[in-house]
N, C-alpha and C positions, 0 to 999 in steps of 0.2 A: 353455635355451630362450629365444629372443628374442621380444619383443612388438613387432610392426611394423605393426599395423593399428589403425584407429580402433575397429573392432568389438572387437578383443581388448583394447585399452586400457579400453574401457567395461566389458567383462566383469571385468577385474581390479579395477576400482574397485568394482564391485558385490560381488565376493568379499571385498574388504577391509572393506567396511561390515558384511557379514554375518558375518565371522570375528572380530570384535573381542572377543567374549566366548565362553568355552568353552560356555556354555549354549546358544549359537546355532550351534554347530558342525554343519555338514552332512556333513563327511567321515566316512564309516562304515568306512573301511579302516584302522582302528586295531587294535592288539593289546590283549588284556585281561590285566592283571596281577591274578591271582585271590588276593587275601589272605583273603577271607571263608571260603572252603572249606578253608583250611589252618590255621585257628585251632585251637590245642590239639595240633598236631603239629609237633614240632621235631626237628632232626637234628644230629648231630655230623658236621661235614664236615672232611675233610683238605684242606689247601691244595694238595696235589698233584693234586686233582681238576680244578683250573682253572689251575694254574701249572706251569711247567717247571723253575723254580729259585728259591731264596731266597738272598739275599746280605746279610751283615752288614758294615757299613762304619763303624768307629769314626771319629769326627771328631777331628781334631787339636786338642789342648788346649794353648794358650799364653795368656799374659796378654792378647794382642790378639784371640785367637779365642774366648775364653770366652763361652759362650752363655747360661748361666743357665737360667731356666725357659723351656721350649720349648712353644709352642702349635701350631705347624704347620710341616711341611716340604714344599717344592715341588721338583720335579725336571724338568729339561728339558735336552736337548743336553749331557749330561755334567756338569751343575752342580746343586748343591742350594742352595736359598734358604731360610733359616731365619727364620721369623717368631717372635719371642720376646715376652715380656711387656714387653720394653724398647721395643716399637714405639710406646708413648706418647711416647717420646723420639725416635722416627723412626729407630730403629736396626735394620738387617737384616744378617745374616751370610751370606756366600757361600762354599761349599766345592766343591772339584772332585769328580770321580767316585771318586777314591781316598780322599777324606776330608781332603785337605790344605786348609788355610785359604787362601782366594783373596782375599777383599776384605770390607770393611765398607762398607755403604751407609748414610750418615748425612747426609741433606740437609734436615733439618727447618728450615723458615724461610718467609719470605714473598717471597723473591726469585723471579725469572722461571724459574729452573731448580731450584726447591726445592718441597717439599710441606709443606702446613700441618698435615697429619695423615695417618694411615694407617687408612682405613676397611676396605680390602680389598686383597688381593694376588693376582696371577696371574703365571704365567710363560708366555712364548710365544717359541718358537725361542730366540734368544740374548738376549732382553730380560726385564727385570723390569717388570711392569705394576702401578702403584700407583693406587688410587682414593682421593681425598679426598672431601669432601662433594659438591663440584661440579667436580671436575677429574680428568682422567686424565693421568698422567705416566709415561713410559717411560724406563728407563735400561738400559745394557748391564751385563753381569756385572762389568765393571771400574768401574762407577759413573759412566760417561759419560752425560750427558743426551742423550736421543734426540729426544723431542718431548713436547708438552703438548697435550691436547685439552680445552678448557673446555666442560663440559656445563651447558647452561642450566638454571637452576632454574625449573620450571614451577609454576603456581599449585596444581596437583594434587599436588605432591610436597614431602615434608619433607626431601629429600636422598636420597642413594644409598648403599646399604649393602653391596653385593657386586658383584663384577665377574668376567666371563669374557671373554677375548679370543678371538673365534670364528675369525677368519681374519686376513689381513694388514691389513685395513682396517675391521673391524667389532668392536664391543664390545657385550656384553649386560650390562645393569645392573638390579638390583632397586631399587625405591623403598623408602624407610623408612616403615613405617606410622605414622600419627599418631592417637593415641586421640581427639583432639578433631575433627580434620578428616579425613574419609575420603579416602584416595587414590583417584583415578580409575583409575590404571594400576598394575599389579603390577610390570611390567618394561618396559624399552625397549631397542631396539637403535639405537646411534648409529654413524656412520662416522667416519673420521679427521678430517673437517672439522667434527665436532660436530653434524652434521645428524641429526635423529631419523628413522630409516628405518621403524621399526615400533614400535607401542605395544601392549602386551598388557593389556587391560582386566581388572579384577577382575570375576569372574562375579557376576551378580545374587544367586545363592545365597550367596556369601561375604559380600556386603554385608548381607544379611538376618541371617546368623549373627552378624556384628559388632554389629548393632543389638540383638539379643536376648541378648547375653552379660550376665552379672551385672555390676553396676556397677563393681566393683573391677577387672575384667579386660576392660572394653569395648575394642573396636578390632579391626582386621583382623590376621590372622596374617601372619607373614613369608612372602613367596614364597620358593621354592627354585629355583635355576637350576643347570643342569649341561649338559655338551656332549660330543659325540663326533663325530669326523670333520667338523669345521666346521659342525655342526648344533646350535645352542643350543636348550635346552628349558626350559620354565617350568611349575611346578605352583603354583597359588595357594592356599595355606592348606589348607583341607579339601576343595577341589574334587576331583572324581574324574578329571578329564581332565588329561593331560600334553600341553601344546601346544608347537608349534615353528613354524618359518618356512620359506618356500620358499627355494631357493638364491639367488634373485634379490632376496630381502628385500621382496617385494611382497604376500605373503599369509600368513595364519596357518593352520596345519593341526593337526589332532589326531593324535598319534602313538600314545599309549597311553591306555587307560581303566583306572583302578584300581577293582577290584570290592571295595568295603568291605561290601557286602551290608547286613544289618540293623545293622551296627556303624558305619555312616556317621554323621558329625556333621551335623545338620540345623538349620535355623532354629528348629524346634520343640523338639527334645530338648536343645539347648544351654541352654535356660531352666532345665532341671532337672539339669544336669551336676554330678556330684560324684565323689568318689574311688571310688565303687562303680559308676559308670556303665560299661556295656559298649560303649565306643566306642573306635575306633582312630584314631590320628593319625600322620602322618609326624613324625619327630623328628630334627633335625639335617640334615646334608648328604646328597645323593645323588651317587653316582659311577657313570659309565657307561664300559664298555669295548666292544670290538667284539662280544663274545659275551654279556656279563653286565651287569646293573645291580645296584648295591649299595645297599640301603636300611637305614635305621634307623627303628624303629617304637616308638611308645608304645602298649602294649597294655592299659594300665590293669589292671582286674581279669581280663582275658582272658589275661594272661601265665601260661602253665602252669608255667614255671620262671623266676621273677623273677631278675634278675642280682644277684649278691652282689658289690658293688664297694666300693672305699674312696673316700670323698668327701674330697678334699684341701681343706685350709683351715688356719686357725690351729691347729686340732686335727683330725687325721685321724679320720674316723668311718666305721665299717663300716655300709653300708646296703643294703637290697634295693630294686632299681629294676625297674619293670614294663616294661622295654625289651627289644627283641630286634633282633639283626642279621638281615638277610634277603637272599636271593639270587634274582634273576630271571634265567632263562636265555632269551635272545632267540632262540635257535635252535629250541627245542621248546616254549617258553611255560610251562615249569614254574616254580613259585615255592616256595621253602622257607624256613621260619624256622630260624635257626641257634641251637642250644642253647649255653649257656656251657660251654666245655670244662673249666674248673675255676674255683674261686673267684678273684675279683679279676682275671680275664682274660676277654676276649670275642673272638668271631670264629672263625677257622679253626684247627684243630689244625695246628701246624707240624711236619709229618712228614718234612721233609728233614734238618734238623740237630738237631731236638729242642728248638728254641727256644720262647719263650712264644707263646701264641695270637696270631694276627695278624688285624687288621682295618685296612683302608686308610684313610688320611686324605687321600690325593691319588692321582690317576692321570695319568700322562704320555701325550702323544700317541703315543709309541712303545710303549704297553702295559706300563708298569711301574707296579705298585702301590707306594705309598710309606707308610711309617710310621716310628716310632722307639721306642726304649726307653732309659730313663735308665741310666747306667753302673752305679749301685748295684743296680738291679733286674736288670740283665744278669748281674752277678756272682752275685747271690743265686740266680738261676734255674739257673746252671751248678752251684752247690753243692747244690741240692735236687732236681735232675731229671737223668734220663739224657739226656745231650747228646752230640753228635758230638765227635770230637777237634778239629775245626776250630772249633767253638763254644767249647770249653773253652780252646783256645789264645788266642782273642780275649779271653775273660774273664780269663785269667791275666795279660794285658798291660794290664788296666785298673785304675784307682784309682776309688774311689767318687765322687770329686769331679771326675772327667773329664767331658768333653762327652758328650752322648748318642750312642748307636749308631743309625745310620740303617738301616732295613730296606728292601731292594729286592726285590720279587717280580715275576719276569717271567712274564706270562700266556702261556698256550698260544695258538696261532693258531686 
């Protein structure tokens, strides 16, 4: 829709002013994600309910392709980009769709085509998008420099901590909360010329919660951003509204309301919060596909089946966590908490090949969910579970020191 009259322009300006915070949202055409009414009810879900296939792709292991500890896998247009704990040295690894090593991106430095740090990564079409504190840099999968977008540091901002490239010329960034100086904005959208197109205010309710926190944990919670079909979305800390933008980047709209019910964190109950508090929070990233949204929740004492997981560190420790994976169906509005299929695993039962439980860490524009499993864990699973011949054949070809195995799950239409 094009805006071509003075009257329309004035109306848009008014909408922009009124839509700056989610507490002032006038749009009532949002869908409700009903968490409150589903507390205490969990389900074991098969991945075949939402997916049409699961594929395991061993990554080539050579001296030059060795990954080490892997933190995240991105996938787009037939290439995997691996973010490892080596990213403090500015090192990323690129593999093709078959798992063959393609390239190492290592451009850490202060030159005009280099990055000073890696705060966040996204992939878009044939490019790798890297966010430093105040700069966006894009490279091809071959490591060729494409462009740089310097993002101005505003007085309200302590830097930028996460990035999503929404379309060919727009990026969504979250600001980094500062415990001393409250951020004015939770997220911004900038274009390829570094112009700020939209700013998403922290709601007043979030600011009040931050003020009332106990001294040792004062400050705003991190915003979460995610996107689907070139529509970026923001949820700010404990706020109940998931907000988005118009296609023209001129106004802010409410897309979803999260119903926390009596378990919602407020400026009043945050004063007394403790391990026994019956409050619910979003935990970690949110992923959105065409039909579903994937959530991670901290249920605290409301967790009916706490997750039994291994905490990695200098010494691995078995711990119970009050977390839950959750699935929202955009088609019928249903919301389900997902029970842990077995100890030390989380997410969906993998009922195609008998592999380990699956929970995505990334979703591509062409509807592939992505995750990974370490080679040693893949081998062990094949030895201790009933798996398909295909899975067993892959395991038989692995060594425990090999690179991880990437998991690609194709979602149903």
